[in-house]
N, C-alpha and C positions, 0 to 999 in steps of 0.2 A: 772836600776838595775832587773834582770831576777830572781823574787823568783823561790825554789825549787821545791816548790807544783805547778806552772804552767809549768817549765819545765816537772815534772814527770806528769804532766798530756798530754803533749805533747808528751812525749816518750812512755806513752802506747798506746797513739791512733796511732800514726806509727804503730802499730802492723795491724792496717788494712789495710793501703798503701804498708806495706810489704811484704802480702800476697799478693797483684796485682804484685808483681817486681815476686816473688818467685813462685806464679804460672803460671806465663807468663815464665818465662826464663826456667822453670822446664821440659817442655814439649820437646825444643831440646833435651836435653840429652834422654829423656825417649822415645821418636821415635827412635833416634838413635840406640837404645841396641838391637842387633839380637835377645837378649831373647825375647823382645815383639814385633816382628819382626814375630818370631815363633809364640810365643800363641797369638794372634790376628790375626792368619791364613794367614800370608803375606797377607795386604792390599796392592792394588794397589797405585798408586800415587797419585789421584784422594780423597781418602778414608784418605790416610795419611796426604795430607792436606786440608784435613776439621777438622784435629785436632785444627789445629790452624783459622781454617775459621769460627769454631762454635763458639771458645771461643771469639774470637772478634764482632762478633754478639753478642753474649750473655753480654759482657760488653757494646753495644751499648743498648740495651735493659734496661741493668741495669742503666746507667747514662740516656734515657727518665724516667724510674721507679722514678727515682730524681726528672726531672721536674715537672711528676704529683702529687706527695705524699709526696715528700719532706718534704713541708711546714707542709701540716696537721700532719704528725707523728711526727715531732721535730726533730733535729738534733740527736736525745739519742736514740729515737726511730727506726728512721731509719737505723744506724749502726746495730741497735741489727736484727733488722730486717736481713740484709746483713749478721750478723752473723752468723745465721741459716742457709744460703742460703747456704754460706760458707763453712762451716760445715758439712752440706750436699753433696752438689760438691763433697768437697775433699775426701771424704767418697766415695764415690760412682764411682770414680775416683781408687783410693787405688785398691777396690774388685772387679772391673768390669772382666767378667769376658769373656767378648767377648766384639768387637769392639764399637757395640750400647750404653753399658753399659758406657764403658769409653766415649764417644763422649756425651750423655747426661750429666757424671757429668763434665766433662769440660761446655760445656753450662753452667750448672748451677751455677759451681765457677766464669765461667765470669760474671754473670747477679751480682754475688755476689760484687766482687770485681771493674764493672763497675761502682756501686751505691756507693762503700764504696773510690775509689779514688777519687772523686769530692765532696765529704765530711766532708772528713776529713779535707780539707785545709779551708773548708768553716767555722766547728765549732772552726779548733785553730783560723781563723783570728778572730773570735768573742771573744775568749775569750784571747787574748795577748794582752799588755800594747803596747800602740803606738811603743815606741821607741822600742821595739823589737818584734816587732809581724815578723821582716824579718826571725830572729830565730828562732823564737816558729812555726810559719805557715811554715816556711820551712824544718822543722823536718820531714812533713809530704811528701817532695818527696824524702830525705832523706833516710825515709822507702822505698821507691821505690827501691833507689839505693843497698840499703843493702840486699832487697829480689832478686834480679839481681845477687848482689855478692855471698851470700848464695847458690843459685840454682847451680851457674857455680861450686862454689867447690864440692857440694855436689855431682851433677853427676857425677865432676870427679873423686872421692873419690870412689863411687860405680861401677864404671869403671872396678875396683879390685874384687871387688867383683866377688865370684864364680859363673858361667854362670847358670842365672833361672831367677825366680821372683823377687827374695832380690833386683836386679839391677835395679827393675823400681816402685819395689812396694812402698820398705822402701822410696824413697825419696819423691813419692808422700804422705805416712802415715804422712809423716814429720809433714805438716800444718795440721792437724786436728785439735792438741789440741789448735789450737791459737786462731782458731773463739769464741770456748767457753771460752778461758779464758779471751779474749776482751769483750763479753759479760758481763757476770759476772762483770769486774771492770764497765761498762756501768751501770748495773745494783745497784752499790753500791756507790764505792767510786764518781766516776766523775761526774763533777758541769753541768747543765743546762745551755746553751748559755743563756745569760741575752739578748740580742738582742732578738733572739727569742721569748722570754718567754714575752717580752714586746707586740711583736706584737699581741704575741695568747690571749694577756689580760692578764697573771698574773703578773700585775707590782711588788706585795709583794713579791713572788718568785722570780722576776729578781734580785728585789734589795737585798735579801738574799745571792745570787749565784754571782751575782758583788762585794758586800765586803768580800764573802769569795774568791774571784778572786783577787781583789786585794787591799787586807791586808798590802800593802807598803802604799797606800797612808793615808795621815790625814785623818779625819773626815769630813775635811771643802772641802778638793780637791775630795771626793769620793762622796758628796753631789754633789758638782758643776759638773763634769762628768756625772755621774750618770742623774744627771737632762738635761744637753745640750743631750745628746744621749738618752734619753727618748721623750723632745721637737723634735728632726730630724728626729725621726722613726716615731712620732703622726704627726707628720706634713706629713713625703711622705703614711703615712696610709692614710690621708683623700683625695690624688692624687692614690688613688687605683686603680690600673689598672688590668682590666679582660679580655683578651685577647691580644695575640700576636702582632697583631696590633697595638694598643697602647703600650706595651711596646718599639717598637722599634718609632712608633711615641715621646715618652715622656724620652726616656732614649736610644734612640739611638747609641751617642757615646760609653757610658756603656757598651752595651751590643755587638757591635761590635767589640771595644777593646778584651772583655772577651772571645770573638769565634777567634776573627784571634790570639791569644795568642797562643790559643790549637790548633788550625788550625795549625799554624807556625812552632809549635815543630816535627808535623809528616813529613811534608815538610822541615824539613831541613836533613831527610835522615835515623834518628838515628836508627830506625825499623830494616830499610834494610839494613847497616850497621851490626847492632847486630846481627843480624838475618843470618847475608850470609859473615858475617868473615870468619868462617869455608873454605867457597867454595874458599875463595882468600889463607886462608894457605896453602890447602889442595893442590892449583892450585902451590906453593912455594915447594910441593915435601915434609909438615912437614908430620910426620907420623900422626897416630887418635889419641893415648896417650897425646902424645904433644900438638896438635891441642885443647884437652880439656882444658889443661895448660894453655895454651895461652889464652882462652877465659874466666878462672877464673881468671888470671889477670887485665884481658880486665874488668873483674865488681870491684875487687879490686880496680882497678884505678876509677871509676866509683866513686865507694863510698866514697873515701879516699878522692877525690877533690868534691867532694858535702858537703860533712860534713863541710871544714874547710874551703870554702866561703860562703857556711851558716852563721858557726862560724863568720866570720872577716871581712866579705864583705857588704851580703843584706841590712843590717842596717846602718851600714856606710858608704859604697856607694853612697847607693839604687839601686830602681828598674831599673830604665829605664839605667842608665848607665851599669848592670849587664845584661841587654838584649841585646842592644846596640853591647857591646862588644861580648857576645857572639855569635849573626849572624856573624858580621866581623869576627871572627874566623872559623868559619863554613867556611863560602864564600873561604877563603885563604886555610885554612889546606882540604878542598874538591879538589880542583885545585890542589893541590900539591899532594892528593893521585893520584887524575887522571892520573898524571904526571909521578909519578915513576912506576904506575901498569902499563901504557902502554912500557915505559920502559926496565922493569926491569922481565913484569911477565913472559915469553917466556924464558930468557936467563940464562944462567949458572953461572949469579954475584949475588955470597950471600951477598955481600954487600949492594947491590943498592934493594934486596929483604928485606934486612933487612931493608933498607928505607920505602919501601914500606909498612911493619907492623909497623914501626912509624907513618904514616900518621893516620894509626887506632887509636893507642895508644893516639896520641895528640886530633884525635876529641873527644875520649868517656873525656877524660882532660876537655877539655874546653867546653862540650855540657854538662855533668852535674855539672861541676864547675860552670857555668855562666846561665843557662836555667832551671833544671832540676825542682831546688825547687823553682826558680822567679819565671817562666812562672804558674804554679798553684796556688802558693798562689796570682800572682799581678791576674789573670782570678777573684779571688773570692774576693779580697779585693776591685777592684774596681766597683763594683756593690750595689746596696742600696739592706735594708734586704730581702723584699719583695720580691723581684730577683731574691737573690744568687741562692736558688738552682733549681728555675728554668730557670735560663739563664747556672746555673754551669752546669746541665745538657745538654742539646743544645751543648753546648760548648766541654763539655766530648764528646760527641755521633761523632760527626765534629770530634775531633782526630781517635776516635777509626775506624769509617768509612772511612778517610780519609788513615788511615794506610792500613786498607785491599785492598783498589785499591794499593798504591803502594808498600805492600811487596808480595803479589800476583805477580804484575809483575814483581819482582825482577829476576828469573830463566831466563823466556825470554832475558826479558833487559839484564843482564850479558850475554845471551848467543848470544845474538844478536849485541848489542852497544855497549858490554864490557864496560872496565872502564868511559866511555862519557856519561853514567847513572849514574856517579855522577854529569853532569854538569846540569841535571834538577833539582838537590838539589840548587846547586850555584846558579841557577835564581829564583831559588821561596826565600831561603834563603835572596839574594840580593834586593827581592822586598820585602820583610818584614821588612828588615832597613831602605828601605827608609820609609815604609809603621809607625814603632814604632818612628823614628827618629822625623816626624810629627804630629805623631796624638797617641801616649802614655806619658801620663805627668806622672807624678813622685808623688809618694805615700808614703813616705818614713817620719817617721815620726809625718805620720798625724791618728786623731783618723777616725774609718770608715765614720763619720757622715762628718767631716772636707775633706774627699775624695770627696766628692759629687763636690765642690770649684771646682777643677783641671779642672771638666769638666762641667765649668759653669752651675751647678744645685744650688739652695738657702741652703744657711745655716742657720738653725734656731737658735738661739742664746738664751738657756731658761734667764730669766728676774731673780732679786733678790728673786723676790714672788716664783718663782719656784722651787727655791735655799734654801726658807725657808722650803717650804711643806715637800722636800726631809729631812730637818733636820730633820721636826715635826714626818716625817712618821720611820724616821730612831731610834728617840728614843723613841717612842711607840713601835717597833718592840724591840726594848732593854729593854723595861720593859717587855712587854711581854716574851720574852727568857727569862730574869732572874725570874719571876714568874713560871717560867716553870721548872726552874732549880732545884731554892726549891721545888717547888710541887715534884718534884722528889725524892729529898735529903728525 
């Protein structure tokens, strides 16, 4: 059973990933407005491309920042820092008076969302009940697809605005309040991660937050689960790693799976298809406003499929089947897309062109339905708490760096090898399909501590003495709380 409290925290946290999806997508329509081009002094293709490049570079820096300081600051404080950065970055973009100022705003905002998109699924995985971690953790991915959808529709709506700065400043300005709202929530009512607090030595605080989050459990079950969690984390802390060499020696399988699952998502070609779908629509003779509308429907399909599978499949079916089904679908659909474009792109066959567009929509439904939320959650939950920020930062950086390469290569690839570029992603997806089949274990309905067993690591079970100690600590905590309430009265 999912408590309303935990679900509300997850939905509120998803503001962080919503900003990632929105700010990533809104640049596509912003730089397409003639009013933006005129205001910025008709920048060259290289400078226009820098709008995307500096943003992705900023994302990579933000992800690496998570690797180095995420654990020191803790989940809440790190996300608060990213909120400050994203508010500055989106404000600078909105108020930009020249291209240099606009690019600096893109870089700052990219850094913020790059750190946020890896931290939100970590935070949600650490506060989720085992039986509904797919739903709670998957909401972070739904935030990305919601942001993408909203950026598409806002860009389309603003194409009807009178010529001028409103066309592009208004969509950018819509982002500004959300960082402030998330910061206030983090500073007031959002709970800390019990697992991160135990690791920081704040066991009493961790116990308070755990009881607050897992109120649906009986007192005894709370004591047992907290004792097991504490014992496993303390065991892992005793073999604390101090270098990346030790990380890949002691936790090689878990670290490689987390990095591989993020690299895999880039190599499905999702960003290439998302960014360059407009090239396909244009080549099929579709007008500019209709192209924006089709892109908006694309975003809507992404969000709806993401929400439905997160709600009804991730916990019920499992992470491994979701990843295998997603990769299998991507392989088949991209072959279909390449064939349809080769046969009908340069013809007058409107029905055939419709089937070529259908391929794009089939891809988005399968990618966002099976892979988007699952991969971000899976990459976080397979890691021990001591490595969760460090390795997730590296995994997210890998995701962004690979994206830079394949996205920048997109225009040249489509010009030279045309639809055959899809076969690059077919080959990569097929490779990861085999890897996932043999090396990605199932994590469904396991606590984050029990997942260690799936990777061959030791799971420490708390003995009866530990449980009794937790019961006594909780009793003292209750007495202290009662005295505090009486004193306040």
